[in-house]
mmCIF file of the N, C-alpha and C atoms, coordinates in Angstrom:
data_MODEL
# 
_entry.id   MODEL 
# 
loop_
_atom_site.group_PDB 
_atom_site.id 
_atom_site.type_symbol 
_atom_site.label_atom_id 
_atom_site.label_alt_id 
_atom_site.label_comp_id 
_atom_site.label_asym_id 
_atom_site.label_entity_id 
_atom_site.label_seq_id 
_atom_site.pdbx_PDB_ins_code 
_atom_site.Cartn_x 
_atom_site.Cartn_y 
_atom_site.Cartn_z 
_atom_site.occupancy 
_atom_site.B_iso_or_equiv 
_atom_site.pdbx_formal_charge 
_atom_site.auth_seq_id 
_atom_site.auth_comp_id 
_atom_site.auth_asym_id 
_atom_site.auth_atom_id 
_atom_site.pdbx_PDB_model_num 
ATOM 1   N N  . UNK A 1 1  ? 0.793   -1.450 -0.367  1.00 0.00 ? 1  UNK A N  1 
ATOM 2   C CA . UNK A 1 1  ? -0.143  0.085  0.000   1.00 0.00 ? 1  UNK A CA 1 
ATOM 3   C C  . UNK A 1 1  ? 0.651   1.080  0.381   1.00 0.00 ? 1  UNK A C  1 
ATOM 4   N N  . UNK A 1 2  ? 1.578   1.368  0.726   1.00 0.00 ? 2  UNK A N  1 
ATOM 5   C CA . UNK A 1 2  ? 2.782   2.083  0.619   1.00 0.00 ? 2  UNK A CA 1 
ATOM 6   C C  . UNK A 1 2  ? 3.648   2.571  -0.644  1.00 0.00 ? 2  UNK A C  1 
ATOM 7   N N  . UNK A 1 3  ? 3.797   1.893  -1.510  1.00 0.00 ? 3  UNK A N  1 
ATOM 8   C CA . UNK A 1 3  ? 4.584   2.129  -2.512  1.00 0.00 ? 3  UNK A CA 1 
ATOM 9   C C  . UNK A 1 3  ? 3.181   2.250  -3.670  1.00 0.00 ? 3  UNK A C  1 
ATOM 10  N N  . UNK A 1 4  ? 2.390   2.088  -3.302  1.00 0.00 ? 4  UNK A N  1 
ATOM 11  C CA . UNK A 1 4  ? 1.280   2.921  -4.463  1.00 0.00 ? 4  UNK A CA 1 
ATOM 12  C C  . UNK A 1 4  ? 1.046   4.306  -3.859  1.00 0.00 ? 4  UNK A C  1 
ATOM 13  N N  . UNK A 1 5  ? 1.121   4.877  -2.714  1.00 0.00 ? 5  UNK A N  1 
ATOM 14  C CA . UNK A 1 5  ? 1.050   6.121  -2.282  1.00 0.00 ? 5  UNK A CA 1 
ATOM 15  C C  . UNK A 1 5  ? 2.451   6.926  -2.665  1.00 0.00 ? 5  UNK A C  1 
ATOM 16  N N  . UNK A 1 6  ? 3.226   5.985  -2.520  1.00 0.00 ? 6  UNK A N  1 
ATOM 17  C CA . UNK A 1 6  ? 5.029   7.172  -3.007  1.00 0.00 ? 6  UNK A CA 1 
ATOM 18  C C  . UNK A 1 6  ? 4.710   7.493  -3.990  1.00 0.00 ? 6  UNK A C  1 
ATOM 19  N N  . UNK A 1 7  ? 4.250   5.962  -5.213  1.00 0.00 ? 7  UNK A N  1 
ATOM 20  C CA . UNK A 1 7  ? 4.414   5.975  -6.556  1.00 0.00 ? 7  UNK A CA 1 
ATOM 21  C C  . UNK A 1 7  ? 3.541   7.369  -6.793  1.00 0.00 ? 7  UNK A C  1 
ATOM 22  N N  . UNK A 1 8  ? 2.284   7.679  -6.361  1.00 0.00 ? 8  UNK A N  1 
ATOM 23  C CA . UNK A 1 8  ? 1.711   8.637  -6.754  1.00 0.00 ? 8  UNK A CA 1 
ATOM 24  C C  . UNK A 1 8  ? 2.349   10.407 -5.987  1.00 0.00 ? 8  UNK A C  1 
ATOM 25  N N  . UNK A 1 9  ? 2.703   10.090 -4.653  1.00 0.00 ? 9  UNK A N  1 
ATOM 26  C CA . UNK A 1 9  ? 3.366   11.273 -4.272  1.00 0.00 ? 9  UNK A CA 1 
ATOM 27  C C  . UNK A 1 9  ? 4.497   11.525 -5.366  1.00 0.00 ? 9  UNK A C  1 
ATOM 28  N N  . UNK A 1 10 ? 5.438   10.725 -5.791  1.00 0.00 ? 10 UNK A N  1 
ATOM 29  C CA . UNK A 1 10 ? 6.429   11.082 -6.749  1.00 0.00 ? 10 UNK A CA 1 
ATOM 30  C C  . UNK A 1 10 ? 6.196   11.234 -8.295  1.00 0.00 ? 10 UNK A C  1 
ATOM 31  N N  . UNK A 1 11 ? 4.802   10.947 -8.712  1.00 0.00 ? 11 UNK A N  1 
ATOM 32  C CA . UNK A 1 11 ? 4.464   11.132 -10.229 1.00 0.00 ? 11 UNK A CA 1 
ATOM 33  C C  . UNK A 1 11 ? 2.764   11.610 -10.125 1.00 0.00 ? 11 UNK A C  1 
ATOM 34  N N  . UNK A 1 12 ? 2.992   13.139 -9.860  1.00 0.00 ? 12 UNK A N  1 
ATOM 35  C CA . UNK A 1 12 ? 1.456   14.224 -9.626  1.00 0.00 ? 12 UNK A CA 1 
ATOM 36  C C  . UNK A 1 12 ? 0.989   13.927 -10.705 1.00 0.00 ? 12 UNK A C  1 
ATOM 37  N N  . UNK A 1 13 ? 1.787   14.103 -11.825 1.00 0.00 ? 13 UNK A N  1 
ATOM 38  C CA . UNK A 1 13 ? 0.572   13.986 -13.432 1.00 0.00 ? 13 UNK A CA 1 
ATOM 39  C C  . UNK A 1 13 ? 0.428   12.307 -13.396 1.00 0.00 ? 13 UNK A C  1 
ATOM 40  N N  . UNK A 1 14 ? 0.566   11.478 -13.153 1.00 0.00 ? 14 UNK A N  1 
ATOM 41  C CA . UNK A 1 14 ? -0.110  10.271 -13.304 1.00 0.00 ? 14 UNK A CA 1 
ATOM 42  C C  . UNK A 1 14 ? -1.159  10.397 -12.170 1.00 0.00 ? 14 UNK A C  1 
ATOM 43  N N  . UNK A 1 15 ? -0.904  10.817 -10.877 1.00 0.00 ? 15 UNK A N  1 
ATOM 44  C CA . UNK A 1 15 ? -1.800  11.201 -9.734  1.00 0.00 ? 15 UNK A CA 1 
ATOM 45  C C  . UNK A 1 15 ? -3.174  11.664 -10.397 1.00 0.00 ? 15 UNK A C  1 
ATOM 46  N N  . UNK A 1 16 ? -3.047  12.757 -11.406 1.00 0.00 ? 16 UNK A N  1 
ATOM 47  C CA . UNK A 1 16 ? -3.608  13.619 -11.972 1.00 0.00 ? 16 UNK A CA 1 
ATOM 48  C C  . UNK A 1 16 ? -4.846  13.064 -12.548 1.00 0.00 ? 16 UNK A C  1 
ATOM 49  N N  . UNK A 1 17 ? -3.812  12.370 -13.575 1.00 0.00 ? 17 UNK A N  1 
ATOM 50  C CA . UNK A 1 17 ? -4.717  11.349 -14.940 1.00 0.00 ? 17 UNK A CA 1 
ATOM 51  C C  . UNK A 1 17 ? -5.495  10.149 -14.190 1.00 0.00 ? 17 UNK A C  1 
ATOM 52  N N  . UNK A 1 18 ? -4.917  9.587  -13.246 1.00 0.00 ? 18 UNK A N  1 
ATOM 53  C CA . UNK A 1 18 ? -5.743  8.336  -12.324 1.00 0.00 ? 18 UNK A CA 1 
ATOM 54  C C  . UNK A 1 18 ? -7.431  9.272  -12.128 1.00 0.00 ? 18 UNK A C  1 
ATOM 55  N N  . UNK A 1 19 ? -6.950  10.611 -11.575 1.00 0.00 ? 19 UNK A N  1 
ATOM 56  C CA . UNK A 1 19 ? -8.531  11.309 -11.007 1.00 0.00 ? 19 UNK A CA 1 
ATOM 57  C C  . UNK A 1 19 ? -9.141  11.864 -11.875 1.00 0.00 ? 19 UNK A C  1 
ATOM 58  N N  . UNK A 1 20 ? -8.795  12.315 -13.167 1.00 0.00 ? 20 UNK A N  1 
ATOM 59  C CA . UNK A 1 20 ? -9.551  12.926 -14.299 1.00 0.00 ? 20 UNK A CA 1 
ATOM 60  C C  . UNK A 1 20 ? -10.515 11.682 -14.567 1.00 0.00 ? 20 UNK A C  1 
ATOM 61  N N  . UNK A 1 21 ? -9.571  10.226 -14.899 1.00 0.00 ? 21 UNK A N  1 
ATOM 62  C CA . UNK A 1 21 ? -10.570 9.444  -15.741 1.00 0.00 ? 21 UNK A CA 1 
ATOM 63  C C  . UNK A 1 21 ? -11.271 8.787  -14.954 1.00 0.00 ? 21 UNK A C  1 
ATOM 64  N N  . UNK A 1 22 ? -11.229 8.333  -13.347 1.00 0.00 ? 22 UNK A N  1 
ATOM 65  C CA . UNK A 1 22 ? -11.906 8.280  -12.732 1.00 0.00 ? 22 UNK A CA 1 
ATOM 66  C C  . UNK A 1 22 ? -13.399 9.170  -12.851 1.00 0.00 ? 22 UNK A C  1 
ATOM 67  N N  . UNK A 1 23 ? -12.991 10.423 -12.950 1.00 0.00 ? 23 UNK A N  1 
ATOM 68  C CA . UNK A 1 23 ? -14.341 11.287 -12.942 1.00 0.00 ? 23 UNK A CA 1 
ATOM 69  C C  . UNK A 1 23 ? -15.089 10.965 -14.555 1.00 0.00 ? 23 UNK A C  1 
ATOM 70  N N  . UNK A 1 24 ? -14.181 10.750 -15.485 1.00 0.00 ? 24 UNK A N  1 
ATOM 71  C CA . UNK A 1 24 ? -14.998 10.976 -16.251 1.00 0.00 ? 24 UNK A CA 1 
ATOM 72  C C  . UNK A 1 24 ? -15.480 9.765  -17.056 1.00 0.00 ? 24 UNK A C  1 
ATOM 73  N N  . UNK A 1 25 ? -14.725 8.352  -16.348 1.00 0.00 ? 25 UNK A N  1 
ATOM 74  C CA . UNK A 1 25 ? -15.826 7.215  -16.255 1.00 0.00 ? 25 UNK A CA 1 
ATOM 75  C C  . UNK A 1 25 ? -16.864 7.140  -15.426 1.00 0.00 ? 25 UNK A C  1 
ATOM 76  N N  . UNK A 1 26 ? -16.958 7.705  -14.316 1.00 0.00 ? 26 UNK A N  1 
ATOM 77  C CA . UNK A 1 26 ? -18.393 8.108  -13.798 1.00 0.00 ? 26 UNK A CA 1 
ATOM 78  C C  . UNK A 1 26 ? -18.936 8.974  -14.112 1.00 0.00 ? 26 UNK A C  1 
ATOM 79  N N  . UNK A 1 27 ? -18.946 10.193 -14.620 1.00 0.00 ? 27 UNK A N  1 
ATOM 80  C CA . UNK A 1 27 ? -19.681 10.432 -15.390 1.00 0.00 ? 27 UNK A CA 1 
ATOM 81  C C  . UNK A 1 27 ? -20.459 9.613  -16.877 1.00 0.00 ? 27 UNK A C  1 
ATOM 82  N N  . UNK A 1 28 ? -19.754 9.225  -17.756 1.00 0.00 ? 28 UNK A N  1 
ATOM 83  C CA . UNK A 1 28 ? -20.504 8.366  -18.449 1.00 0.00 ? 28 UNK A CA 1 
ATOM 84  C C  . UNK A 1 28 ? -21.173 7.232  -18.005 1.00 0.00 ? 28 UNK A C  1 
ATOM 85  N N  . UNK A 1 29 ? -20.994 6.427  -16.641 1.00 0.00 ? 29 UNK A N  1 
ATOM 86  C CA . UNK A 1 29 ? -21.657 5.385  -16.283 1.00 0.00 ? 29 UNK A CA 1 
ATOM 87  C C  . UNK A 1 29 ? -22.626 6.027  -15.656 1.00 0.00 ? 29 UNK A C  1 
ATOM 88  N N  . UNK A 1 30 ? -22.533 7.307  -15.250 1.00 0.00 ? 30 UNK A N  1 
ATOM 89  C CA . UNK A 1 30 ? -24.003 8.098  -14.366 1.00 0.00 ? 30 UNK A CA 1 
ATOM 90  C C  . UNK A 1 30 ? -25.009 8.297  -15.599 1.00 0.00 ? 30 UNK A C  1 
ATOM 91  N N  . UNK A 1 31 ? -24.101 8.836  -16.782 1.00 0.00 ? 31 UNK A N  1 
ATOM 92  C CA . UNK A 1 31 ? -25.411 8.679  -18.107 1.00 0.00 ? 31 UNK A CA 1 
ATOM 93  C C  . UNK A 1 31 ? -26.096 7.792  -18.243 1.00 0.00 ? 31 UNK A C  1 
ATOM 94  N N  . UNK A 1 32 ? -25.370 6.475  -18.495 1.00 0.00 ? 32 UNK A N  1 
ATOM 95  C CA . UNK A 1 32 ? -26.296 5.434  -18.302 1.00 0.00 ? 32 UNK A CA 1 
ATOM 96  C C  . UNK A 1 32 ? -26.888 4.585  -17.579 1.00 0.00 ? 32 UNK A C  1 
ATOM 97  N N  . UNK A 1 33 ? -26.857 4.927  -16.607 1.00 0.00 ? 33 UNK A N  1 
ATOM 98  C CA . UNK A 1 33 ? -27.218 4.411  -15.463 1.00 0.00 ? 33 UNK A CA 1 
ATOM 99  C C  . UNK A 1 33 ? -29.017 5.056  -15.602 1.00 0.00 ? 33 UNK A C  1 
ATOM 100 N N  . UNK A 1 34 ? -29.910 3.458  -15.683 1.00 0.00 ? 34 UNK A N  1 
ATOM 101 C CA . UNK A 1 34 ? -31.345 3.829  -15.607 1.00 0.00 ? 34 UNK A CA 1 
ATOM 102 C C  . UNK A 1 34 ? -31.770 4.370  -14.207 1.00 0.00 ? 34 UNK A C  1 
ATOM 103 N N  . UNK A 1 35 ? -32.681 5.165  -14.152 1.00 0.00 ? 35 UNK A N  1 
ATOM 104 C CA . UNK A 1 35 ? -33.183 6.096  -13.065 1.00 0.00 ? 35 UNK A CA 1 
ATOM 105 C C  . UNK A 1 35 ? -34.604 6.813  -13.309 1.00 0.00 ? 35 UNK A C  1 
ATOM 106 N N  . UNK A 1 36 ? -35.455 6.262  -12.306 1.00 0.00 ? 36 UNK A N  1 
ATOM 107 C CA . UNK A 1 36 ? -36.827 7.031  -12.464 1.00 0.00 ? 36 UNK A CA 1 
ATOM 108 C C  . UNK A 1 36 ? -36.762 8.250  -11.386 1.00 0.00 ? 36 UNK A C  1 
ATOM 109 N N  . UNK A 1 37 ? -36.988 9.661  -11.160 1.00 0.00 ? 37 UNK A N  1 
ATOM 110 C CA . UNK A 1 37 ? -37.732 9.946  -9.790  1.00 0.00 ? 37 UNK A CA 1 
ATOM 111 C C  . UNK A 1 37 ? -38.779 9.408  -9.768  1.00 0.00 ? 37 UNK A C  1 
ATOM 112 N N  . UNK A 1 38 ? -39.619 9.103  -10.025 1.00 0.00 ? 38 UNK A N  1 
ATOM 113 C CA . UNK A 1 38 ? -41.011 8.440  -9.471  1.00 0.00 ? 38 UNK A CA 1 
ATOM 114 C C  . UNK A 1 38 ? -41.241 7.322  -10.337 1.00 0.00 ? 38 UNK A C  1 
ATOM 115 N N  . UNK A 1 39 ? -41.252 5.801  -9.835  1.00 0.00 ? 39 UNK A N  1 
ATOM 116 C CA . UNK A 1 39 ? -41.218 4.855  -10.562 1.00 0.00 ? 39 UNK A CA 1 
ATOM 117 C C  . UNK A 1 39 ? -43.162 4.771  -11.028 1.00 0.00 ? 39 UNK A C  1 
ATOM 118 N N  . UNK A 1 40 ? -43.155 3.879  -11.927 1.00 0.00 ? 40 UNK A N  1 
ATOM 119 C CA . UNK A 1 40 ? -44.423 3.764  -12.684 1.00 0.00 ? 40 UNK A CA 1 
ATOM 120 C C  . UNK A 1 40 ? -45.184 2.621  -12.473 1.00 0.00 ? 40 UNK A C  1 
ATOM 121 N N  . UNK A 1 41 ? -46.114 2.757  -11.708 1.00 0.00 ? 41 UNK A N  1 
ATOM 122 C CA . UNK A 1 41 ? -46.751 1.627  -10.762 1.00 0.00 ? 41 UNK A CA 1 
ATOM 123 C C  . UNK A 1 41 ? -48.340 1.884  -10.924 1.00 0.00 ? 41 UNK A C  1 
ATOM 124 N N  . UNK A 1 42 ? -48.803 0.896  -11.331 1.00 0.00 ? 42 UNK A N  1 
ATOM 125 C CA . UNK A 1 42 ? -50.559 0.871  -11.967 1.00 0.00 ? 42 UNK A CA 1 
ATOM 126 C C  . UNK A 1 42 ? -50.855 0.360  -10.644 1.00 0.00 ? 42 UNK A C  1 
ATOM 127 N N  . UNK A 1 43 ? -51.662 1.138  -9.754  1.00 0.00 ? 43 UNK A N  1 
ATOM 128 C CA . UNK A 1 43 ? -51.878 0.739  -8.142  1.00 0.00 ? 43 UNK A CA 1 
ATOM 129 C C  . UNK A 1 43 ? -53.661 1.094  -8.289  1.00 0.00 ? 43 UNK A C  1 
ATOM 130 N N  . UNK A 1 44 ? -54.536 -0.011 -8.025  1.00 0.00 ? 44 UNK A N  1 
ATOM 131 C CA . UNK A 1 44 ? -55.825 0.040  -7.931  1.00 0.00 ? 44 UNK A CA 1 
ATOM 132 C C  . UNK A 1 44 ? -56.195 0.741  -6.362  1.00 0.00 ? 44 UNK A C  1 
ATOM 133 N N  . UNK A 1 45 ? -57.616 1.531  -6.692  1.00 0.00 ? 45 UNK A N  1 
ATOM 134 C CA . UNK A 1 45 ? -57.633 2.682  -6.041  1.00 0.00 ? 45 UNK A CA 1 
ATOM 135 C C  . UNK A 1 45 ? -58.160 1.592  -4.846  1.00 0.00 ? 45 UNK A C  1 
ATOM 136 N N  . UNK A 1 46 ? -59.154 0.235  -4.911  1.00 0.00 ? 46 UNK A N  1 
ATOM 137 C CA . UNK A 1 46 ? -59.791 -0.404 -3.815  1.00 0.00 ? 46 UNK A CA 1 
ATOM 138 C C  . UNK A 1 46 ? -59.026 -1.111 -2.968  1.00 0.00 ? 46 UNK A C  1 
ATOM 139 N N  . UNK A 1 47 ? -57.400 -1.354 -3.326  1.00 0.00 ? 47 UNK A N  1 
ATOM 140 C CA . UNK A 1 47 ? -56.459 -2.056 -2.889  1.00 0.00 ? 47 UNK A CA 1 
ATOM 141 C C  . UNK A 1 47 ? -56.315 -1.925 -1.310  1.00 0.00 ? 47 UNK A C  1 
ATOM 142 N N  . UNK A 1 48 ? -56.203 -2.959 -0.773  1.00 0.00 ? 48 UNK A N  1 
ATOM 143 C CA . UNK A 1 48 ? -55.575 -3.312 0.616   1.00 0.00 ? 48 UNK A CA 1 
ATOM 144 C C  . UNK A 1 48 ? -54.448 -2.501 1.061   1.00 0.00 ? 48 UNK A C  1 
ATOM 145 N N  . UNK A 1 49 ? -54.661 -1.561 2.192   1.00 0.00 ? 49 UNK A N  1 
ATOM 146 C CA . UNK A 1 49 ? -53.287 -0.841 2.566   1.00 0.00 ? 49 UNK A CA 1 
ATOM 147 C C  . UNK A 1 49 ? -52.114 -2.000 2.479   1.00 0.00 ? 49 UNK A C  1 
ATOM 148 N N  . UNK A 1 50 ? -51.731 -3.097 3.078   1.00 0.00 ? 50 UNK A N  1 
ATOM 149 C CA . UNK A 1 50 ? -50.842 -4.050 2.498   1.00 0.00 ? 50 UNK A CA 1 
ATOM 150 C C  . UNK A 1 50 ? -50.572 -4.818 1.627   1.00 0.00 ? 50 UNK A C  1 
ATOM 151 N N  . UNK A 1 51 ? -51.322 -4.465 0.773   1.00 0.00 ? 51 UNK A N  1 
ATOM 152 C CA . UNK A 1 51 ? -50.969 -4.792 -0.508  1.00 0.00 ? 51 UNK A CA 1 
ATOM 153 C C  . UNK A 1 51 ? -50.442 -3.736 -1.351  1.00 0.00 ? 51 UNK A C  1 
ATOM 154 N N  . UNK A 1 52 ? -50.521 -2.811 -1.225  1.00 0.00 ? 52 UNK A N  1 
ATOM 155 C CA . UNK A 1 52 ? -50.384 -1.285 -1.488  1.00 0.00 ? 52 UNK A CA 1 
ATOM 156 C C  . UNK A 1 52 ? -49.321 -1.457 -0.835  1.00 0.00 ? 52 UNK A C  1 
ATOM 157 N N  . UNK A 1 53 ? -49.339 -1.418 -0.101  1.00 0.00 ? 53 UNK A N  1 
ATOM 158 C CA . UNK A 1 53 ? -47.329 -1.150 0.580   1.00 0.00 ? 53 UNK A CA 1 
ATOM 159 C C  . UNK A 1 53 ? -46.377 -2.347 0.058   1.00 0.00 ? 53 UNK A C  1 
ATOM 160 N N  . UNK A 1 54 ? -46.628 -3.701 -0.116  1.00 0.00 ? 54 UNK A N  1 
ATOM 161 C CA . UNK A 1 54 ? -46.009 -4.529 -1.003  1.00 0.00 ? 54 UNK A CA 1 
ATOM 162 C C  . UNK A 1 54 ? -45.846 -4.097 -2.342  1.00 0.00 ? 54 UNK A C  1 
ATOM 163 N N  . UNK A 1 55 ? -46.660 -3.298 -3.019  1.00 0.00 ? 55 UNK A N  1 
ATOM 164 C CA . UNK A 1 55 ? -46.553 -3.454 -4.518  1.00 0.00 ? 55 UNK A CA 1 
ATOM 165 C C  . UNK A 1 55 ? -45.345 -2.415 -4.934  1.00 0.00 ? 55 UNK A C  1 
ATOM 166 N N  . UNK A 1 56 ? -45.424 -1.267 -3.443  1.00 0.00 ? 56 UNK A N  1 
ATOM 167 C CA . UNK A 1 56 ? -44.943 -0.037 -3.720  1.00 0.00 ? 56 UNK A CA 1 
ATOM 168 C C  . UNK A 1 56 ? -43.271 -0.491 -3.584  1.00 0.00 ? 56 UNK A C  1 
ATOM 169 N N  . UNK A 1 57 ? -43.296 -1.303 -2.884  1.00 0.00 ? 57 UNK A N  1 
ATOM 170 C CA . UNK A 1 57 ? -41.621 -1.927 -1.828  1.00 0.00 ? 57 UNK A CA 1 
ATOM 171 C C  . UNK A 1 57 ? -40.925 -2.841 -2.560  1.00 0.00 ? 57 UNK A C  1 
ATOM 172 N N  . UNK A 1 58 ? -41.783 -3.661 -3.671  1.00 0.00 ? 58 UNK A N  1 
ATOM 173 C CA . UNK A 1 58 ? -41.325 -4.654 -4.419  1.00 0.00 ? 58 UNK A CA 1 
ATOM 174 C C  . UNK A 1 58 ? -40.027 -3.891 -5.356  1.00 0.00 ? 58 UNK A C  1 
ATOM 175 N N  . UNK A 1 59 ? -39.382 -4.780 -5.186  1.00 0.00 ? 59 UNK A N  1 
ATOM 176 C CA . UNK A 1 59 ? -37.960 -4.835 -6.083  1.00 0.00 ? 59 UNK A CA 1 
ATOM 177 C C  . UNK A 1 59 ? -38.177 -5.025 -7.318  1.00 0.00 ? 59 UNK A C  1 
ATOM 178 N N  . UNK A 1 60 ? -37.596 -4.874 -8.415  1.00 0.00 ? 60 UNK A N  1 
ATOM 179 C CA . UNK A 1 60 ? -37.580 -4.984 -9.952  1.00 0.00 ? 60 UNK A CA 1 
ATOM 180 C C  . UNK A 1 60 ? -36.229 -6.225 -10.289 1.00 0.00 ? 60 UNK A C  1 
# 
């Protein structure tokens, strides 16, 4: 572990390139991630509260 830290202390350009590449890959990964603010669920208005909570908490 110390050898990795010493390497990046001596080679600051390599550390900066690693940081920039992590940020770029993270950005593109975030763009590809599927997410929705409000998930689309069809709920019945006369559904029992327990069944409703199970429907909402169900993971796809």
